C-alpha atoms as an extended CHARMM CRD file, in Angstrom:
* protein
*
        70  EXT
         1         1  MET       CA              0.0000000000        0.0000000000        0.0000000000  PROA      1               0.0000000000
         2         2  ASN       CA              1.0240000000        3.5890000000       -0.5270000000  PROA      2               0.0000000000
         3         3  ARG       CA              1.7250000000        5.9610000000        2.3220000000  PROA      3               0.0000000000
         4         4  TYR       CA              0.5680000000        9.5780000000        2.2160000000  PROA      4               0.0000000000
         5         5  ALA       CA              0.6970000000       12.5610000000        4.5260000000  PROA      5               0.0000000000
         6         6  VAL       CA             -2.8160000000       13.9050000000        5.1670000000  PROA      6               0.0000000000
         7         7  TRP       CA             -4.3630000000       16.9510000000        6.8130000000  PROA      7               0.0000000000
         8         8  ALA       CA             -7.9960000000       17.7560000000        7.5500000000  PROA      8               0.0000000000
         9         9  GLU       CA             -9.3980000000       20.7610000000        5.7090000000  PROA      9               0.0000000000
        10        10  PRO       CA            -10.2470000000       23.7870000000        7.8960000000  PROA      10              0.0000000000
        11        11  GLY       CA            -13.5930000000       23.3480000000        9.6190000000  PROA      11              0.0000000000
        12        12  ARG       CA            -13.5430000000       19.5600000000        9.1550000000  PROA      12              0.0000000000
        13        13  THR       CA            -12.9070000000       16.8890000000       11.7680000000  PROA      13              0.0000000000
        14        14  VAL       CA            -11.5910000000       13.6650000000       10.2860000000  PROA      14              0.0000000000
        15        15  LEU       CA            -10.8740000000       10.6280000000       12.4370000000  PROA      15              0.0000000000
        16        16  ASP       CA             -8.1900000000        8.0780000000       11.6880000000  PROA      16              0.0000000000
        17        17  PRO       CA            -10.0720000000        4.7510000000       11.5800000000  PROA      17              0.0000000000
        18        18  THR       CA             -7.1160000000        2.9520000000       13.1800000000  PROA      18              0.0000000000
        19        19  THR       CA             -6.5290000000        5.2480000000       16.1700000000  PROA      19              0.0000000000
        20        20  ARG       CA             -9.9560000000        6.9230000000       16.2340000000  PROA      20              0.0000000000
        21        21  ALA       CA             -8.1530000000       10.1890000000       16.9120000000  PROA      21              0.0000000000
        22        22  PRO       CA             -8.6890000000       13.3280000000       14.8220000000  PROA      22              0.0000000000
        23        23  ILE       CA             -5.9950000000       14.0680000000       12.2500000000  PROA      23              0.0000000000
        24        24  PRO       CA             -4.3280000000       17.5160000000       12.2520000000  PROA      24              0.0000000000
        25        25  THR       CA             -5.9510000000       20.3890000000       10.3780000000  PROA      25              0.0000000000
        26        26  ILE       CA             -3.9670000000       21.9520000000        7.5740000000  PROA      26              0.0000000000
        27        27  GLY       CA             -2.2650000000       25.1020000000        8.8310000000  PROA      27              0.0000000000
        28        28  ASP       CA             -2.7030000000       24.1650000000       12.5130000000  PROA      28              0.0000000000
        29        29  ALA       CA             -0.2340000000       21.3010000000       12.7340000000  PROA      29              0.0000000000
        30        30  ALA       CA              3.5160000000       21.2370000000       12.2790000000  PROA      30              0.0000000000
        31        31  ASP       CA              3.4820000000       17.5570000000       11.3040000000  PROA      31              0.0000000000
        32        32  PRO       CA              0.9610000000       15.8430000000        9.0330000000  PROA      32              0.0000000000
        33        33  HSD       CA             -0.6090000000       12.5050000000        9.7710000000  PROA      33              0.0000000000
        34        34  VAL       CA              0.9580000000        9.7010000000        7.6780000000  PROA      34              0.0000000000
        35        35  VAL       CA             -1.4240000000        6.9050000000        6.6870000000  PROA      35              0.0000000000
        36        36  GLU       CA             -1.5710000000        3.7400000000        4.6260000000  PROA      36              0.0000000000
        37        37  TRP       CA             -3.8450000000        4.7020000000        1.7130000000  PROA      37              0.0000000000
        38        38  ASP       CA             -7.0670000000        2.7270000000        1.3590000000  PROA      38              0.0000000000
        39        39  SER       CA            -10.6980000000        3.2260000000        0.3430000000  PROA      39              0.0000000000
        40        40  TYR       CA            -11.4650000000        5.1580000000        3.5600000000  PROA      40              0.0000000000
        41        41  TRP       CA             -8.9470000000        7.8500000000        2.6270000000  PROA      41              0.0000000000
        42        42  ASP       CA            -10.1500000000        7.8030000000       -1.0180000000  PROA      42              0.0000000000
        43        43  ARG       CA            -13.6450000000        8.6810000000        0.2130000000  PROA      43              0.0000000000
        44        44  ARG       CA            -12.3620000000       11.4560000000        2.5010000000  PROA      44              0.0000000000
        45        45  LEU       CA            -10.3830000000       12.9630000000       -0.3890000000  PROA      45              0.0000000000
        46        46  ALA       CA            -13.3500000000       12.7170000000       -2.7990000000  PROA      46              0.0000000000
        47        47  ASP       CA            -15.5930000000       14.4450000000       -0.2150000000  PROA      47              0.0000000000
        48        48  GLY       CA            -13.0930000000       17.3030000000        0.1890000000  PROA      48              0.0000000000
        49        49  ASP       CA            -12.4210000000       16.4730000000        3.8450000000  PROA      49              0.0000000000
        50        50  ILE       CA             -8.6430000000       16.0930000000        3.5140000000  PROA      50              0.0000000000
        51        51  THR       CA             -5.5690000000       17.2590000000        1.6280000000  PROA      51              0.0000000000
        52        52  ARG       CA             -2.8300000000       14.7600000000        0.8380000000  PROA      52              0.0000000000
        53        53  ASP       CA              0.8390000000       14.9010000000       -0.0580000000  PROA      53              0.0000000000
        54        54  GLU       CA              3.4660000000       12.2480000000       -0.7200000000  PROA      54              0.0000000000
        55        55  ALA       CA              4.9840000000       10.7630000000        2.4290000000  PROA      55              0.0000000000
        56        56  PRO       CA              8.7760000000       10.4450000000        2.3750000000  PROA      56              0.0000000000
        57        57  ALA       CA             10.0750000000        6.9980000000        1.4370000000  PROA      57              0.0000000000
        58        58  ASP       CA             12.4470000000        6.8570000000        4.4120000000  PROA      58              0.0000000000
        59        59  ASP       CA              9.7330000000        7.7600000000        6.9220000000  PROA      59              0.0000000000
        60        60  ALA       CA             10.6910000000        5.5020000000        9.8480000000  PROA      60              0.0000000000
        61        61  LYS       CA              8.7420000000        7.2880000000       12.5890000000  PROA      61              0.0000000000
        62        62  GLY       CA              5.4200000000        7.7150000000       10.7870000000  PROA      62              0.0000000000
        63        63  LYS       CA              5.7960000000       11.4820000000       10.4510000000  PROA      63              0.0000000000
        64        64  ALA       CA              6.5190000000       13.5070000000        7.3650000000  PROA      64              0.0000000000
        65        65  PRO       CA              8.5180000000       16.7300000000        7.2890000000  PROA      65              0.0000000000
        66        66  LYS       CA              6.7770000000       20.0830000000        7.5600000000  PROA      66              0.0000000000
        67        67  ARG       CA              4.7290000000       20.9480000000        4.5100000000  PROA      67              0.0000000000
        68        68  GLN       CA              5.8950000000       23.9500000000        2.5200000000  PROA      68              0.0000000000
        69        69  GLU       CA              3.1730000000       26.6070000000        2.2920000000  PROA      69              0.0000000000
        70        70  SER       CA              3.0570000000       28.5640000000       -0.9420000000  PROA      70              0.0000000000
């Protein structure tokens, strides 16, 4: 499976189905939430609940580096 860094969109609360904890909101968190991509995350992305970015390949701790804001 692919790993991606994800953030909740502002005003949205998105729970990780594994931990049942809310994922960080974009702009509020220094570190994104790194997940194994599956149909749950496909649905969240299609609904506009999350933003995703590539997770680093050497991500040993489950955290991606800070996202660059443009």
